[in-house]
N, C-alpha and C positions, 0 to 999 in steps of 0.2 A: 285630942286630938291625936289618930290616930294615922293620924296616912301620915310621919316618919317615919316608925313602924316598920310599916309597910313598904316604900318605899328599898331604906333599908332593906327591911326581908329578902322582897324583889330582888333588888340588885347580885345583892351577896347566895342567891340561892341559883341563881338562874345565870347569876356567870357573867354578870352584866357590864364589863367593861363604861363605859359612859355613858355618862348623862343622855344622849340621842337612843339607845339603846337603853332606857329607863320608858326614853318616851316616848318611843313606838315601838313599846307594850302593854303600857295604861295606854294610849290614844288605840287597837287595836279591846281592849276591850277596858274602860274604863271604868266601872260597877268590881275593878280590885280593889281602889280603896277604901270600899265599904267590907272587905271581909277581912274576917277576926284572922291572924296568923296564927291560935291555936287552933282551931273546931273548922277551919276550912285549905287556907292554902298550907303552914306544911304536911295536914294527913292526905290528902289532898298530891302533893308534890310524895310525897311516900308511900302513896296505892299505885302512882303510876309509876314511879324509881322500884320503885322492885317485881309491881306486874310485867315491866319491859324488861326488868335483870340489870336496869345499866339507867344509872343517874345520869349518861351525856346525854341521854336517848327525851330521858321523858326532858329533861330544859329545854335540847332542843325544838320538840314540840311543845309541850309550853311558852318560850318566846316568841313559835311561830303563830299558835291559838291558841293565848289564852282565855279566853270561851272556855277554853277543854277547865279552869277553875273552876269551873256552872258549875258545873253537875254535880246532883247528890252523891257524898256513895254509901253511902246507907239501900237508898229508891234504885239505880239507875246505873250505880258503875256495879261494886261489888257486884251486885245480883244478874246483873248480868254478861263478868268477868267471868262468874260460874258459873253462865252457864257456854258461853263462849268453848272453856279448857271443858266440858264436860263433850260436848264437838268437836274436842279436838285441829284449837282449826289456833292457825300462827298466834301470836298473843303481839299485835307488832303498833305501830302506829296507827295503821289506814285501819286493823279489827277498831283498838281508841276511842276512832272519827263513828265507823258505826253506832259501838256501842258506850259513845255522853252520845253524841249527835241525833241520832235514826230516833223519830218516836214511837209510841208505843206500838205501834201497826205494822209499820215498815221494819220496826226490828223483830213482831213477830212471826213475821210475813219469813223472814233472812232466816233469821233459827227451819220455822220450819221447812221452807223451801235446803240444805241443811241439814239438813236428823236426819238416820238408815227411821225409825218406827215412821 
């Protein structure tokens, strides 16, 4: 049963001081219970922290929108972040909403509109 370690990890990494804060995060994205700490939660958290340049910004974003844990690092987040950097976009929370949530079509249209070539 991985619920307890996952709950403990979420409380610690997202700095959730009260169980009500933890409940709110879980209510926003119940599948968090099923995610592996080692292969999903920790690497994804580290990716956002590094990309945003600030762990506090990553914590705030993930508390507000924990579905951001659900997107594939290798298939979506890393390749799109690379594209965004190549286009010299500001890497902020708004950019990450696009990186994570845009469909392939919408992403490609956005990139094409913002590309100089």
